N, C-alpha and C positions, 0 to 999 in steps of 0.2 A: 251789537255795535259793528262788528266786522261785516255782518250781512248788510247792514244799512250803508256802510261805506262802499261795499262792492256794488250795491244797487245804484248808488249815486254815480259811480264810475261808469257802469254799463249803460244805465238809462240816459245819463248825460251825453255819452258818446253817440247813442242812437238818435235821440231827438235833435241833437245839435246839427246832424247832417241834413235833416229836413229844414231846420232853421236857415242853414247856409243856402240851401236851394231857394228858399223864399226870398232871402235878401239879395242874392245874385241877380235875379231878374229885375228887382226893383232898382238896384244900383246901376245895372247896364243901361236901362232906359234913361235914368238921370244923367249918367256919364256921357251918353251919346247925344242926347237932345236937350238936356237941361230941364226935362219934364218931371215933376214930382207926381208920379202916377198914383193917385189915391184910389184908383179902380183896381189896383193890383190885388188887394184882398178879395174883391169880387171875382176876379179871374181864378183865384184859388178856390173860392166857393163853386165856381162854374165847373172846376175839375171834379169836385166831390159829387155834384149833382149830375153831371154828365155820365160819370162812371156808374153812379147809382141807377140812372135811367137805363143804361145799357145792360146791366147784369140782373136787375130785379124785374121779375115778371109781374109784380104788383104795380109798377110804375107805368111802363109801356108794354102792354100785354102782347103786342105784336113783335117786340124786339127783346130777346134775351140772349146775350152773347156770353161766351166763355171769358173769364177774366183775362186770359192771355190775349184775347182779341180786343176786349173792351179797353184794356189799359193803353195800348199804343193809339187806339182810335180816340180816346179821351185827350191824349196829348195833342194830337192833330187838331181836334175840334177846338180846344181852348187856345191853341196857338193861332188858329185862324180867326177866332173871336178877337183876340188881342190885335192881330194884324188889321182886321176890319175896323176896330176901334181907332187905330192910328190913321188909317187911310181915309175913313169917312169923316171922322170928327177932329182928332188931334192935329193932323197935318194942316188943317185950315186955320187953326187958332193958336198954334204952338209958339208963335212969336210973342203972344201976350201971356205972360207967365200967370197972372192972376186969373184970367179967363180960363186958361187951361186947368189950373188948380181947381177952380170951382166946377168946371165941366166934368172932371174925373170924379169929383165927389157926387155930382148929380147922377152920373152913370152908375156908381156903386149903390146909391140909394134906390135908383130905378131897378137895378138888377135884384136888389133885396126884395122889393115889392113884387117883382115878377115871380121870384122863387116862392114867396109866400102865397101868391095867388095860385100858382100851379101845384105846389107841393104841400101847401099849408104850413102852419108854424111849428108843427111837432118835429122833433129830431128823428132822423132815419139812421139806423145802424146797418152796416153792410160788411161783408167779409171780403178782404183782399187776399190774405194768406192766413187761413185758420190754424189754430194750434198754439201750444205753449212749449217752450224749451226750458226744461229745468236744469239749472247749472248747480249741481250739488256742491261742487268744490268751493263755489263762491257764496252759496247759500242764498241765491236769488233766482229769478226766472225771467225769461225774455219772451215776449210775444213774437210769433213768427212774422207778424205784420211789421213790427218795429225793426226786426232784423232785415226784412226785405226792404223797408224804407231806407235803412242805412246803406245797404249795398247798392240799391238803384240810385240813390242820391249821389253817391260817390262815383258811380259809373257815369251818370249824367254830367257831373262836374268834370270828370276826366275827358269825356267827349267834347265838352265845351272848351276846355283848355286846348285840346288838339285843334279845334275849329278856329279859335281866335289867334293861335300862334303858328299854325302850320298851313293854313289855307289862305289864299288871296282874299276871299270873301270875308273871312274872320279877321284878318289883319286890317282890312279896311274899317272894321268896327273899332279896333284899337286906335287906329290913326285918327278917326273922327272924334273919339273921346278925348284924345290929347289936344288936338287943334282942328277945329272944323275948317278954318280957312286954309291951313296947311294941307288938309286932306283934299279940299277942292282944287288947290293948285296942282296936286299930283294926279288929277283926273278922277277922283273918287266921286261917285254919285251919292251925295250926302243924304238926299231924300230916300234913296233906295236902301242905304245903310240903316237909317232910322227905322224904316219899315221892317227890315230883316231883324233888327234888334227887338222890336215889339213882338215879332213872330217867335223868336227864341225865348224871350221872357215869358210869353204866354204859355209856351210848351213846358217850361220849368214850373210855372204856376200850376199847370194841370197836374204834373207829377206830384207836387206838394199837396195839392187838394185831395187827390185820391187817397194818399196815405194819412193825411190829417183826419179825413172823414172816416177812414178805416180804423184808426186808432181811437178816435172819439166818436163823433157822429156828424152827419150832414144836417145843418140847420141854418135858417136864414140869417142868423147873426154871427155865423162862424168866421166871417171875413174880418171882423174887427180886430181880434187878437193877432192874426198873422200880419195885418197891415201895421199895427203898432210895433210888433216885433221887427218887421222889415225896416221901419224907420229908425228904431233904436240901434239895430245892428249895423245898418249902413252908416249912421253918424259915428258910431263908436269905431267902426273899422276904417272909415275914411270914404267919403262920398265918391263914387266912381271906381273904387278899388275892389276887384273881385277877390284878391288875396285877403284884403282887409275884412271883407264880408265873411269869409270862411273863418278867419281867426276870431272875429267878434262873435260870430254865431256860437262858437264853442265856449267862449267866455260866458256869454249870456246863458247858453243852454246849461252849462255846468252849475252856474250860480243859481239859476231857477230850480234845477233839480235838487241841489243840496238844500236850498231854502225850504222847498216843499217837503223834503224828507225829514229835516230836523226841526223846522220851525212851524210847519203847517202850510197847507195850500193857500190859506187866506192871505199870506204875505209873500207868496211866490213871485208875483208880478212886480213887487216893489224893488227887488234887487236890480231888475233891468233899468229902472229909472235911476237908481243910485249909481250904477255903472255909467250911464249916460251923462249924468251931472259931473261925476269925477273926471271922466275923459274930456269933457268939454272944458273943464277948468284947467286941466294939465296939458292936454293936446287938442286944441280947438279944431284942428284939421283931421282928427282921428288917428288911429294907429298907423295907417298907411295912406294918409291923406295926400292928395296931389292936386295941384292947381290945374283945373280944366278950363280951356278957353272955348267960348262959344261966340264967335264973332258974327 
């Protein structure tokens, strides 16, 4: 029993950091532009398949990079894909919420079909950080890839915090999320802010995708669960709130881990929905909900 509890504590902490990373990118895009980006899960999948393509000689025979090189390159590639998605498509239709909503769904489905066409439907497993750490004192074990995911996720969140609080470029993102009109009156290029936000969100999705694929596998349907998690976590934490997303990610992550450990994996996902319903009934704006203005 003590081993099971220790496993829940450790595993919950590790996976929740990745959940937070998934949700932060999703909530930033909504907070700044009011866009519910349903292609966010596809960007996470892009991270997994981009990394797989760069490190596996069976995918692209002419390209095989060391993971230390492939990882940052994956972040850049997915960030640019996200940026391109905004500049080419979303920016032209974002004033129409319904059309934007549908367009991002179409992008996600199209990307799924593209991945299936190129990589086929079978799952691919790849190594990010091989090995297992045995924690004898707690009677549990930790995959090195999970430990790396935890550390890298928190480093990324720390860098993001510094960016949005200590730099002019980052503060313009916060200003726009609070009041688009107010930001414009102070000379902020709102369109540029939105584009940068999509770039950052894409980079975060790339990081999450690499680790989710490394912990599980890269497959064409892997984007569905992260997208559902992002939506649930963001609503629970408060739409547009980075702090709320982190807090909610840990609530959801721990509940899922505990449920899977003690009740079985088949009911693991139900707890997320239970939390969502309870929070909506008690705190309709979420844990750290804020009224955002998009004039």
